[in-house]
C-alpha angles and dihedrals in degrees: 000000000000122000124178132212105027112149120180131166115238094250091065099042089076136019120245116253125236103054094148133245122332117249111215113237131336099266126195126310125251115295090237108034117200128220083220082073099224105056130246126052121322124263113289125246129207124277124225108279115259116272096017123116115252107212118215113255090235092060097052126106108224119220120191126185119208108211107173102161109075096205108037130037095225106146130041104176126192117218136177125199109221091218091057099051101186095032116105116195134211124171126204114195104186123207111207123240095017123141120251110269121242115277091240091066093068120067105243102218127130107265114213132182111222115241111270090241089071095052124098108221106255112241120252110259108246117250096032131098125251114268093248091065096053098090100034114132118241115257117247131009123326112270117265123252132040126308098030120156115240121185118234111255126253117278121233102251125034105305109096116233103005134084114239127249131176133224102041112179092346089168144350109329120233126232091022106142117187093046118145133198119253095024093157094052120091147145108313127204139070116332120255116250097223125075115221104214090196092066096069118079110280128206093209089055091049090050092046092047093050092048090050091049101041109009114124091011128123113249105206113201098213096105121085113237096004113165110232126219118274119281088247093057121095108232141142124241124216110193108222101155111321130067119268116261085242088072102036133018125174135210088233131006093210116060121206110251095229140038088236091061090047091052090048097055098033090208104147115239106219145138128218107214122196098178092180098042115155119248127216115249090249093062124077117256116238112280118237117228119200119194092174121220093349094062129205119337111249142170113275092219113037094017092230111162125243110282144147090281096068112100116216116218142166092048093309096304095110136023133203116231112239092211105050103005094238113153112230135189115245110237112250091244093053097046115127133167120251125234128230088283095055091251124127114260091229090054097122094041093061118069092198091061098042108027134068095217129035140129135245123209104238123231125225091271088074093050130088112267086355092280126122111259122249121239112278126252138221120216121197111210112189124193104221097182122134097272093055097044094049095048091054090243098126092053090044090055095044091050093050096047090059089068098026094059087064090063101052111145117269141185115272111267091021120120096209136024121261090210115115123218134215134178134217131173121192148172116153088339132035125243118201121196130217107212101169112161094237090061122100091205132019114257123224122214118186124212108194095167098088093167093068103029122193138158112256098205134031103179109064100014098088108040143164105263093216091054097046100033096123093051092046092050088050093050093047091051092050101045097074093048094042089062100030094112095041117138092182112126102164120087139184126220117172089057089053092058089042089057092053090050091051092046092054091045091053094046088043092230141109127237151127137292117213102198119187108195130171107193147009112291106257101158119110102267140101109301099028112163136209129205107269099163105130117171089194087075091062110111094010131106088258095059089098089070088070088066098043118094119235106260127230121048098028093048092054088044093058091052092050092047095055092045090055094040089245111157117195124210112186122201107191126196102184127174092184142007113324104171095249090181090068100030089052096048096091095045092048091053096046102052091261135135135236119214120191129196111175118207092002117214121178094219094055105021104027098091092040090057097043090052088054091048094050092048093048095050095045098046121126104250145164126210138221093014134184121190128193125183114206127187138190119259118296102044139039142190110265111166135029133199127190147075088316145120125222126198094173138012099271113031115081108204124199126173085212139359121201136181094278100046112113122188115197113209122191120208130205135189123259096166142001117296121223120235092208099054099030126200126300130199128186123193113203115191117190110195146146118249124227086257094057098257120139110227142168117226112202125198118179129189133178124203136193122246125210140178087210115089088205090069091053093052094045090055097045118123111212095198091054090046093054090047088055095044092047092054094043092051095044090051090046096057086066089070110020139048114271089237090062094046091051091050090051094052091051090044093051093047091051094046096048088051092045092051091051091051093047099047107022111024131091116260108268144148114303090233092068122096106218119192127188112250090237095050099035092121096039094103095056090053092047092049087047089050089053092054093053115119096250090056100041116084101216130145088208092069123085113248090216088053093052093047092048093051092047092054095042092055095049091068097039126117123220099275095055096050092045091057095038091054097043112029124208111251106194120190105215093173127031138211094285096050092254127139114258103197127185087028128196117226115252132208116294098248138112089240090072094056118095129199092239096039132103116209135184119211126188135165102176094267102053137023128196131184103207119200120200116227092243096051112148113264088224090060091046088050091050094046103036105013086239126132094230146351090265092068091058112111121220125256095032109167104179141042113238114242102250125171105239134100096253097048091046092048096048092046090047090054091048096050091044089059094045089052093050099048123084091228130044115248126213110230111228119191116211132178122215116269094011118126095251086061091081089068086055095050095057086070092062093095099181091064129069116291120256090223098035135299136110131270119255092257095046090050090050089053094047094047085051093059090048091053092048089049090053092048100041 
């Protein structure tokens, strides 16, 4: 096989020897997993020295330094929060390994803290807990199952949650790059009365800076532990031995060498894997390697697949596994001589030796019953009850399928799709349709016994669309008319899924169910649900039951679906509570998605729904998948979050995996890691292609290891960290009160930053808040997470909406969680009623809005066009063909297609964003000070939350108090 263009650096052509003894298997996780991620109490911080006064946190003036330039201390900015009248703020964002700045860059004046008696106690930020509660242990035993939160225990003396230790920062700290002389000197004089919001770390600035620095460049993956550009940056990846960051991103690219260091910093060690991530057109698709009947070469001991980390020895006759150090014989067919550098001479011709990601064609050993799989099938299951018929939804679906089925995904190079299709309609009973190509008319078969579900026909139910196009068209034309006079309002749900499972079993294939349902299943049948929405449970210890699915039928269905390779996508059109926590349980365990359109109306929601349906049907996807994550010795994968099912502790099972599915994997130490050899991970995904071929998709990544915590913090990736924390918190609310979960998030934030300050930061006054450069915007993400619907205990929020967001986030990759937690607020029109295109996003705060401005806001789930009350009539005329804003009717969800430059440009921006995002977004047009504006304002995440939660500034102030308490 001859492949051109492979380039790989020598360190990644072969693994380094000496990686320690192999530990067999992953084993089970700890019996009481901790949210601190490493078991046991968190690392101790120092207690106040004996004999010295310990000031109350409420009587301390806080000073923060904003140090935004990593290499020169060019701006110390004094700030004041108007809510904290006597509280002056300075921020210091420290970049690691930066030289001390010149003395002249710091104002050399004595810096004095006013006596406590002159301070007015700062107010407690709304939406946050009192300081005394932050370390309180949870009542009762820890929740069962992996990934539970557990609060750190109480310390022995005064400081809740942390053991005491004396002598913190008694003198100059060693190994603290980034220190600067005169750190405790600053601008003296009375505090200014106006807070400059531009002086605190900004996500938009971080995104802009990274785009300027790395945008448009080529990211080459030949360096171990290399931190990639941000997910928001446009860059091109060249695979030279490590997987692209589009496939794997890590919370840190430098692992601590020991478990003690990991406990000390509390930074979770995790990878977010999107095995099917879409690649831009200018990047090479994955190569497919076919070793014929012998199958892929893999280690005899740990079963890792051949990859760039295997070191060939003994003239090429043997190789040492980079994961477990086992020495294996090279199969005869795979033998090749080594060059003068000890590298195989066919190195560049074999993707598995020189690339980080590639695929193997699997042999029959990897197939069920040792038989090649059949091509998968899509079954469209349409609820034809009264609501869906009356709304026009059934006709809309049938009309759309006529064109959409022409665009079913197909193997590259194939003219038609191999996916088969089938059709079911249902209300209280199920109607199956025979659409065999030989028929002149489709035939309906009714199954009324929903307790014992079966498929009444085998031949003619799942068909090739191209062959049966005429019959299918006939059926889609007839369905709306057949049920036009229905009065049936009750539906079933679990039997519908069971019917799909039985159909796939009978056809011996895997596939996906597209279910279009309007209401909660109340008909007498397995899986019947009752209304259990109780607002009285909000903000109580029983609130978690609102997020828990009802057990029994749906739990077994999930297991059956995964075993049969049956993925479920649910499109919901509710007008009232439907118990999404239960109805979405099967989709959430099978790699499926849930789409929700409340109070559906074709005029306002039809196009939104159709965009979702088109994206969903046309996604690149693999079926009947099993994923295993292997690691080199010293650490292992212990916990998994995502739209997955796990029958044991190591195998991640997914009925389907598509380009948007992200699986978050947490790692823990079981031995010491070596700085010299680093740490390796390999994700192996066994799946069936849309053409019916069994394949193995392999992603490899190598990370650095360090005994210096400064290296870990320098290599952190905030976007990945917040993905991990969101999924951890959203899983925890199934078992613990929301108050406890929020406390832990704040506690963990403070602990990570306090550890950085103690071990990595320059010596400085205790009143300074010091943030690592790589994590300087972590607090605003964390505060935003705590204000999301699942974590806010408010009776004003729909229980279904909260459950839906919780489940959606559990399957997200890094890009989607980043955008969800910090929306893009794009000014289209500036203060002077002038067009600002292309526009750069601004901070998500009300302060950025202007009365004459027009702003576009989107977070991947929702989209708003906000119109200031003083918007120019000329602009309104150009956008809406109306004389003024007063003529704009409420609830507009689309821009008219007008032929003028402004209208075309704005519509182009909106369509570009809709194309980029994994989900469609319904455009909502809101006028300033209209009632619908309240919905828009809840996305301004730097401000106080409408349903509770602190502003960004209040949260920083609060976290700083937590850090000071840990360090005093």
